[in-house]
C-alpha positions as CSV (number, residue, x, y, z in Angstrom):
1,M,-26.6,-5.0,-15.1
2,R,-25.3,-8.2,-13.5
3,V,-22.0,-7.6,-11.7
4,F,-19.5,-9.8,-9.9
5,T,-17.0,-8.2,-7.6
6,G,-14.3,-9.5,-5.3
7,T,-10.8,-8.9,-4.0
8,L,-7.5,-10.9,-3.7
9,G,-4.1,-9.4,-3.1
10,T,-1.1,-8.3,-1.2
11,E,2.1,-6.4,-1.8
12,T,5.0,-8.7,-1.9
13,N,8.5,-7.7,-0.8
14,T,10.5,-10.6,-2.4
15,F,13.4,-9.7,-0.1
16,S,11.3,-10.1,3.1
17,P,11.8,-13.2,5.3
18,I,8.2,-13.0,6.6
19,P,6.0,-15.6,4.8
20,T,2.6,-14.6,3.7
21,A,0.2,-17.4,4.6
22,R,-3.6,-17.8,5.1
23,A,-3.2,-16.5,8.6
24,S,-1.8,-13.3,7.2
25,F,-5.0,-12.8,5.3
26,R,-7.1,-13.6,8.4
27,D,-5.2,-11.0,10.3
28,T,-5.9,-8.3,7.7
29,M,-8.9,-9.1,5.6
30,L,-10.6,-12.4,4.9
31,F,-14.3,-12.2,4.0
32,H,-15.8,-15.1,2.2
33,A,-18.6,-14.6,-0.4
34,G,-21.4,-12.4,1.0
35,E,-19.5,-11.7,4.3
36,H,-18.1,-8.3,3.5
37,P,-19.2,-5.8,6.3
38,D,-21.1,-2.6,5.7
39,R,-18.0,-0.4,5.5
40,P,-15.4,0.4,2.9
41,A,-11.9,-0.9,2.8
42,M,-8.9,0.2,0.6
43,F,-8.9,-2.8,-1.7
44,T,-12.6,-3.5,-1.8
45,A,-13.5,-0.1,-3.2
46,P,-15.0,-1.6,-6.4
47,L,-17.3,-3.7,-4.3
48,W,-18.3,-0.6,-2.3
49,A,-19.0,1.3,-5.6
50,A,-21.0,-1.7,-6.9
51,R,-23.2,-1.8,-3.8
52,E,-23.9,1.9,-4.1
53,R,-24.9,1.5,-7.7
54,A,-27.1,-1.5,-6.8
55,R,-29.1,0.9,-4.7
56,T,-29.3,3.7,-7.1
57,R,-29.2,2.0,-10.5
58,G,-30.7,-1.4,-9.8
59,W,-27.5,-3.4,-10.5
60,Q,-27.6,-7.0,-9.5
61,V,-24.3,-7.5,-7.5
62,I,-22.8,-10.8,-6.6
63,E,-20.0,-10.5,-4.1
64,G,-17.2,-13.0,-4.0
65,L,-14.2,-13.5,-1.8
66,C,-12.5,-10.4,-0.4
67,A,-9.0,-11.2,0.9
68,F,-6.0,-9.0,1.5
69,A,-2.8,-9.5,3.5
70,E,-0.4,-7.0,5.0
71,P,2.7,-6.8,2.8
72,A,5.4,-9.3,3.5
73,G,7.4,-12.0,1.7
74,P,6.0,-14.3,-1.1
75,T,2.7,-16.0,-0.5
76,V,2.7,-19.7,0.3
77,R,1.8,-21.5,-2.9
78,A,-1.0,-23.7,-1.5
79,D,-2.6,-20.8,0.2
80,Y,-2.5,-18.6,-2.9
81,E,-4.0,-21.3,-5.0
82,A,-6.7,-22.0,-2.5
83,L,-7.8,-18.4,-2.3
84,R,-7.5,-17.9,-6.0
85,D,-9.6,-20.9,-6.7
86,E,-12.2,-19.8,-4.1
87,L,-12.5,-16.4,-5.9
88,L,-12.8,-18.1,-9.3
89,G,-15.4,-20.6,-7.9
90,D,-17.5,-17.6,-6.6
91,L,-17.3,-16.1,-10.1
92,R,-18.2,-19.4,-11.8
93,R,-21.4,-19.7,-9.6
94,A,-22.3,-16.1,-10.5
95,L,-22.2,-16.6,-14.3
96,P,-23.3,-15.2,-16.6
97,V,-22.3,-11.6,-15.7
98,D,-22.0,-8.4,-17.6
99,M,-19.1,-7.0,-15.6
100,V,-16.4,-8.2,-13.3
101,L,-15.0,-5.5,-10.9
102,L,-11.9,-6.6,-8.9
103,G,-9.9,-4.9,-6.2
104,M,-6.3,-6.1,-6.4
105,H,-2.9,-4.7,-5.5
106,G,-0.8,-5.5,-8.5
107,A,2.4,-6.6,-6.8
108,M,1.4,-10.0,-5.4
109,V,4.0,-12.8,-5.7
110,A,3.5,-16.4,-4.6
111,H,5.9,-19.3,-4.7
112,G,5.7,-20.5,-8.4
113,Y,3.8,-17.3,-9.5
114,D,5.6,-14.1,-10.1
115,D,2.5,-12.4,-11.6
116,C,-0.4,-13.5,-9.4
117,E,-2.7,-10.8,-10.8
118,G,-2.0,-11.9,-14.4
119,D,-2.7,-15.5,-13.4
120,I,-6.0,-14.5,-11.8
121,L,-7.1,-12.2,-14.5
122,A,-6.3,-14.7,-17.3
123,R,-8.5,-17.2,-15.5
124,V,-11.2,-14.6,-14.9
125,R,-11.3,-13.8,-18.6
126,A,-11.5,-17.5,-19.5
127,L,-14.5,-17.9,-17.2
128,A,-16.4,-14.7,-17.8
129,G,-15.9,-14.8,-21.6
130,P,-14.9,-12.2,-24.2
131,K,-18.1,-10.1,-23.9
132,A,-18.0,-9.5,-20.1
133,V,-16.3,-6.2,-19.2
134,V,-13.4,-6.9,-16.7
135,G,-12.2,-3.9,-14.6
136,V,-9.5,-3.8,-12.1
137,E,-8.4,-1.2,-9.5
138,L,-4.8,-1.4,-8.5
139,D,-2.5,0.2,-5.9
140,P,0.0,2.4,-7.9
141,H,2.8,0.3,-6.3
142,C,2.0,-2.4,-8.9
143,H,3.8,-4.3,-11.6
144,L,1.9,-4.0,-14.9
145,S,2.3,-7.2,-16.9
146,Q,1.2,-7.8,-20.5
147,T,-1.0,-10.7,-19.2
148,M,-2.9,-8.3,-17.0
149,L,-3.4,-5.8,-19.9
150,D,-4.5,-8.6,-22.2
151,S,-7.0,-10.0,-19.8
152,A,-8.8,-6.8,-18.6
153,D,-10.8,-4.1,-20.3
154,V,-10.0,-1.3,-17.9
155,I,-7.2,-1.0,-15.3
156,L,-6.7,2.0,-13.2
157,C,-4.5,2.9,-10.2
158,F,-5.0,5.1,-7.2
159,K,-3.5,8.5,-8.1
160,E,-2.4,9.6,-4.7
161,Y,0.4,8.5,-2.5
162,P,-0.7,8.4,0.4
163,H,-3.6,6.5,-1.2
164,T,-6.4,8.7,0.0
165,D,-8.4,8.4,-3.2
166,F,-9.2,4.7,-3.3
167,L,-12.9,5.2,-3.0
168,A,-13.0,7.7,-5.8
169,R,-11.0,5.4,-8.0
170,G,-13.3,2.5,-7.2
171,A,-16.3,4.6,-8.3
172,E,-14.5,5.7,-11.4
173,L,-13.8,2.1,-12.3
174,A,-17.4,1.1,-11.8
175,D,-18.7,3.9,-14.0
176,L,-16.2,3.3,-16.8
177,C,-16.9,-0.4,-16.9
178,A,-20.7,0.3,-16.9
179,D,-20.3,2.6,-19.9
180,A,-18.3,0.0,-21.7
181,A,-20.9,-2.7,-20.9
182,A,-23.6,-0.5,-22.3
183,G,-21.6,0.2,-25.5
184,R,-21.2,3.9,-24.7
185,I,-17.4,3.7,-24.8
186,R,-14.8,1.3,-26.2
187,P,-11.9,1.4,-23.7
188,V,-8.4,0.8,-25.1
189,M,-5.3,0.7,-22.8
190,S,-1.9,2.1,-23.8
191,V,1.2,1.8,-21.8
192,F,4.7,3.4,-21.8
193,D,7.5,1.9,-19.9
194,C,9.7,4.6,-18.2
195,R,12.5,2.1,-17.7
196,M,13.1,3.3,-14.1
197,I,12.1,2.6,-10.5
198,G,11.6,5.2,-7.8
199,I,9.5,6.5,-5.0
200,Y,6.8,9.1,-6.0
201,H,5.4,11.1,-3.1
202,T,2.3,12.9,-4.5
203,A,1.9,15.2,-1.5
204,R,4.9,17.3,-2.5
205,E,6.4,18.7,-5.7
206,P,7.3,17.7,-8.3
207,M,4.8,14.8,-8.2
208,R,1.9,17.0,-7.0
209,G,2.1,19.1,-10.1
210,F,2.6,16.1,-12.4
211,V,-0.5,14.3,-11.0
212,D,-2.6,17.4,-11.3
213,R,-1.5,18.0,-14.9
214,M,-2.2,14.3,-15.7
215,T,-5.6,14.4,-14.1
216,A,-6.6,17.6,-16.0
217,L,-6.2,15.7,-19.3
218,E,-8.9,13.2,-18.4
219,G,-12.3,13.7,-19.9
220,K,-10.9,15.4,-23.0
221,D,-10.0,14.2,-26.5
222,G,-11.3,10.7,-25.7
223,V,-9.0,10.3,-22.7
224,L,-10.9,8.2,-20.0
225,S,-8.3,7.6,-17.4
226,I,-4.5,8.1,-16.8
227,S,-2.5,6.2,-14.1
228,V,1.1,6.2,-13.0
229,A,2.0,2.6,-12.1
230,H,4.8,3.5,-9.7
231,T,5.9,-0.2,-9.4
232,F,7.0,-1.7,-6.0
233,P,10.7,-1.4,-5.9
234,W,11.2,-4.3,-3.4
235,G,9.5,-6.8,-5.7
236,D,12.1,-8.6,-7.8
237,V,10.0,-9.6,-10.9
238,A,10.4,-9.3,-14.6
239,D,7.8,-6.5,-14.9
240,L,9.5,-4.2,-12.3
241,G,9.4,-0.6,-13.5
242,T,7.4,2.6,-13.5
243,K,4.8,2.8,-16.3
244,I,2.2,5.3,-17.6
245,L,-1.2,3.7,-18.3
246,V,-3.6,5.7,-20.5
247,V,-7.2,4.5,-21.2
248,T,-8.9,6.1,-24.2
249,D,-12.2,5.7,-25.9
250,G,-11.0,3.7,-28.9
251,R,-8.0,5.9,-29.6
252,A,-5.1,3.5,-29.3
253,A,-2.5,5.6,-31.3
254,A,-3.4,8.8,-29.4
255,G,-3.3,7.0,-26.1
256,A,0.1,5.5,-26.9
257,A,1.5,9.0,-27.8
258,L,0.1,10.5,-24.7
259,A,1.5,7.7,-22.5
260,E,4.9,8.3,-24.0
261,R,4.8,12.0,-23.6
262,L,3.8,11.8,-19.9
263,G,6.3,8.9,-19.4
264,R,9.2,10.9,-20.7
265,E,8.1,13.9,-18.6
266,L,8.2,11.7,-15.5
267,Y,11.5,10.1,-16.6
268,A,13.0,13.6,-16.6
269,L,12.1,13.8,-12.9
270,R,13.9,10.6,-11.9
271,G,15.7,11.0,-8.6
272,K,13.7,14.0,-7.6
273,T,10.3,12.6,-6.6
274,S,11.0,11.2,-3.1
275,A,11.7,12.7,0.3
276,R,15.2,13.4,1.5
277,Y,16.4,10.6,3.8
278,F,18.5,11.0,6.9
279,T,20.4,8.7,9.2
280,I,18.7,8.2,12.6
281,D,21.1,10.6,14.4
282,Q,20.8,13.2,11.6
283,A,17.0,13.1,11.9
284,L,17.1,13.4,15.7
285,D,19.6,16.3,15.5
286,R,17.4,18.2,13.0
287,A,14.2,17.5,15.0
288,L,15.7,18.7,18.3
289,A,17.0,21.9,16.6
290,I,13.4,22.8,15.6
291,D,11.6,25.2,18.0
292,G,8.5,23.6,19.4
293,G,6.8,20.4,18.2
294,P,5.8,17.9,17.4
295,V,8.3,16.9,14.7
296,V,7.2,13.7,12.9
297,I,9.9,11.2,12.0
298,A,9.0,8.4,9.5
299,D,10.9,5.2,10.2
300,S,10.6,4.2,6.6
301,P,13.0,1.2,6.6
302,D,10.7,-0.5,9.1
303,N,7.4,0.2,7.3
304,P,5.2,-2.9,7.5
305,G,3.3,-1.5,4.5
306,G,6.4,-2.3,2.4
307,G,6.9,-5.8,3.9
308,A,9.1,-4.8,6.8
309,P,8.5,-6.5,10.2
310,G,7.5,-3.4,12.1
311,D,9.4,-4.5,15.2
312,A,12.8,-2.7,14.6
313,T,14.3,-1.1,17.6
314,F,17.0,1.1,16.0
315,V,15.2,4.4,16.5
316,L,13.9,3.4,19.9
317,S,17.5,2.5,21.0
318,A,18.8,5.8,19.8
319,L,16.1,7.7,21.7
320,L,16.9,5.9,24.9
321,A,20.7,6.2,24.4
322,R,20.3,10.0,24.0
323,G,17.8,10.4,26.8
324,I,15.2,12.0,24.5
325,G,11.7,12.1,26.1
326,K,8.3,13.6,25.2
327,V,8.1,11.0,22.3
328,A,5.3,8.9,20.9
329,L,6.4,5.9,18.8
330,G,4.3,3.3,17.0
331,P,3.0,1.0,16.0
332,L,5.6,-1.5,17.2
333,W,4.6,-5.1,16.3
334,D,5.1,-7.3,19.3
335,P,2.1,-9.7,20.0
336,Q,3.9,-11.4,22.9
337,A,4.6,-8.1,24.7
338,V,1.0,-7.1,24.0
339,R,-0.2,-10.2,25.7
340,F,2.0,-9.7,28.7
341,C,0.6,-6.1,29.1
342,H,-3.0,-7.3,28.8
343,D,-2.3,-10.0,31.4
344,A,-0.8,-7.4,33.8
345,G,-3.6,-4.9,33.1
346,Q,-3.8,-1.2,32.7
347,G,-1.8,0.7,35.3
348,A,0.6,-2.2,35.9
349,Q,4.4,-1.7,36.1
350,L,6.6,-4.5,34.9
351,P,9.9,-5.3,33.1
352,L,9.2,-5.9,29.4
353,R,11.3,-7.0,26.5
354,I,10.0,-5.4,23.2
355,G,10.9,-5.6,19.5
356,G,13.8,-7.0,17.7
357,K,12.3,-10.4,17.3
358,T,12.1,-11.1,13.6
359,G,15.7,-11.0,12.5
360,P,18.9,-8.9,12.0
361,M,16.9,-6.2,10.2
362,S,14.9,-5.6,13.4
363,G,17.8,-4.8,15.7
364,E,18.2,-6.1,19.2
365,P,15.3,-6.5,21.7
366,V,15.0,-3.7,24.2
367,D,14.5,-4.3,27.9
368,L,12.5,-1.7,29.8
369,E,10.7,-1.0,33.0
370,V,7.4,0.1,31.7
371,E,4.0,1.4,32.9
372,V,1.0,0.0,31.0
373,R,-1.0,3.1,30.1
374,H,-3.7,1.6,28.0
375,V,-4.9,-1.8,26.7
376,A,-7.6,-2.5,24.0
377,R,-8.9,-5.5,22.0
378,A,-9.4,-5.4,18.3
379,A,-8.3,-1.8,17.9
380,T,-8.4,0.1,14.6
381,Q,-7.1,3.3,13.0
382,Q,-8.6,5.3,10.3
383,F,-7.3,5.7,6.7
384,G,-9.2,7.4,3.9
385,G,-12.5,6.9,5.6
386,A,-12.0,3.2,6.3
387,P,-10.9,1.4,9.5
388,S,-7.6,-0.5,9.4
389,P,-7.0,-3.3,12.0
390,L,-4.3,-3.0,14.7
391,G,-5.3,-6.1,16.6
392,D,-4.9,-6.1,20.3
393,V,-3.0,-3.0,21.5
394,A,-1.0,-2.0,24.6
395,T,0.4,1.4,25.2
396,I,3.4,1.5,27.4
397,R,5.5,4.4,28.8
398,A,9.2,4.2,29.6
399,A,11.8,7.0,29.9
400,G,9.3,9.6,28.7
401,I,8.5,7.6,25.5
402,D,4.9,6.4,24.8
403,I,5.0,3.3,22.7
404,V,1.9,1.8,21.0
405,L,2.4,-2.0,20.7
406,N,0.2,-3.9,18.4
407,S,-0.5,-7.6,17.6
408,V,-1.5,-7.3,13.9
409,R,1.4,-6.1,11.8
410,T,0.5,-2.8,10.1
411,Q,1.9,0.7,9.5
412,A,0.9,4.1,10.9
413,F,-2.1,5.6,9.1
414,G,-4.1,8.0,11.3
415,T,-3.4,10.0,14.4
416,D,-6.0,7.9,16.2
417,L,-3.3,5.2,16.3
418,F,-2.1,7.3,19.3
419,T,-5.0,9.4,20.4
420,G,-7.3,6.4,20.4
421,N,-4.9,4.4,22.6
422,G,-4.2,6.8,25.4
423,V,-1.5,9.0,23.9
424,T,-1.7,12.8,23.7
425,L,0.2,14.3,20.8
426,G,0.1,18.0,21.5
427,D,2.7,17.8,24.3
428,K,5.1,15.7,22.3
429,K,8.4,16.9,20.9
430,L,8.7,13.9,18.5
431,I,6.3,11.5,16.9
432,V,8.0,8.4,15.4
433,V,5.8,6.5,12.9
434,K,6.5,3.2,11.3
435,S,5.4,4.2,7.8
436,S,6.9,5.6,4.6
437,Q,4.2,8.0,3.4
438,H,0.6,6.9,4.3
439,F,0.9,8.7,7.6
440,H,1.4,12.0,5.8
441,A,-2.2,13.0,5.2
442,A,-3.1,12.7,8.9
443,F,0.1,13.7,10.6
444,A,1.5,16.5,8.4
445,P,-1.1,19.1,9.4
446,L,0.0,18.9,13.1
447,A,3.7,18.6,12.5
448,K,6.3,21.4,12.8
449,A,8.3,19.3,10.3
450,V,8.3,15.8,8.7
451,L,11.6,14.0,8.4
452,H,12.3,10.6,6.8
453,I,14.9,8.1,8.0
454,G,16.7,6.0,5.3
455,G,18.1,3.2,7.4
456,P,18.9,0.7,8.9
457,G,16.0,-1.7,8.4
458,A,14.4,-4.2,6.1
459,I,13.4,-1.7,3.4
460,A,16.5,-0.3,1.7
461,T,16.1,3.1,0.1
462,D,19.3,2.5,-1.9
463,F,17.9,0.2,-4.6
464,T,21.3,-0.5,-6.1
465,A,22.2,-2.4,-2.9
466,L,19.4,-4.9,-3.5
467,P,20.2,-8.3,-5.1
468,Y,17.7,-8.2,-8.0
469,R,17.8,-11.2,-10.3
470,K,14.7,-11.0,-12.4
471,A,14.1,-7.4,-13.3
472,R,14.6,-6.6,-17.0
473,R,17.4,-4.2,-17.8
474,P,18.2,-1.5,-18.7
475,L,16.6,0.1,-15.7
476,W,17.4,3.3,-13.8
477,P,19.2,3.7,-11.3
478,F,21.2,0.6,-12.3
479,D,21.8,2.0,-15.8
480,P,22.4,5.8,-16.2
481,D,20.1,6.5,-19.1
482,P,17.9,3.6,-20.1
483,L,15.8,5.6,-22.6
484,G,19.1,6.6,-24.2
485,G,18.1,10.1,-25.2
486,M,15.5,8.7,-27.6
487,R,13.0,11.2,-28.9
488,P,9.3,10.6,-29.2
């Protein structure tokens, strides 16, 4: 079995002012053909699965470009085209192949390209030919386009949010595509458009039960795979919207019926699948009223994983104004402040201006007298068994608040964000994480409670306040009942 594998993607917040350029990929992941290290990463799970099968099944694996950027605004056109063409060039040199396994996000937008994945997959299909099996693993916060569906044989998404199952889904993709290449199955994809957008936290009900029921249907009656494509609500594109994707073994009609049944079940849950959001003061009041700690507070509007800067100071300013100590906060993106701390050295005390540098959605910079508690180069945190880069890190303490500053913009994933950078968590009353949901798997087990802040910041949780121009209507919550009471 001759297999080509590679990765190209990011998650584009079309409302974000931060450009995604080649440097953004270098900061997060940029491995040219054959350079991928001997460790897994979230969006290179298909490559990792292919490597394992090369060892156990004798596959011949040709590895191409693996590039991913932290979510931000649209990708610079020239940089997107150069990376795309590099990946396609790697594929061209690998031909002929039996399979193409790609790790992509599914919500990448570049200047001039609203559907980067569709653009890439159409070109991949043209190169690989009609007989090659093309499989794609996506983040559930994707936009499923018809071009993507027409160009691939198998598409599946992570099932979990937080995305702790990316390695399992990569293995599933590799095995389904191998079965298709060997003629053991004939995958057919069916999609139902739920005509809504939302946030779907699978760690709590009702989504936990929905995903479990959905998963239980796989492997029966010709059902090969079922995915919920959540969509990425902060991407203004024509294909915005939650969809159910069912892959069957040659049973298109049955797949379409199942996708619609599940889609309508999910549609009935609209508005009930996300966390409850509080103002900053409401969250702090609730947290302080809880006996003991720590209480974890998610600064969702400043989540870099959704394209926010990660340098907002609104929560920090509230903590300082209210004199609240015994707090850990991070990661706060501030490369300049990190450099000053590294120059001063561990143990130094200095005046430091932090945060509030990107724009109005970041708040005002905060001036503090700080103690440098810890410094590190090329630090990482763990997520789902894979390291995620933090860049250079400096941990500072001021007014009883330990703040982890980082130079590579990213969200909070693992508790080692703090514990690996000189911060103890057991004695904290509050832990403030710049993340929407991916922190949950690591932090919830140690939390007395988990609270989510809804604003202010760059990621609005009230979708009706965003200036969408391209999304196809009708679409909930902009329209009260887009499916119009239609029956299956």
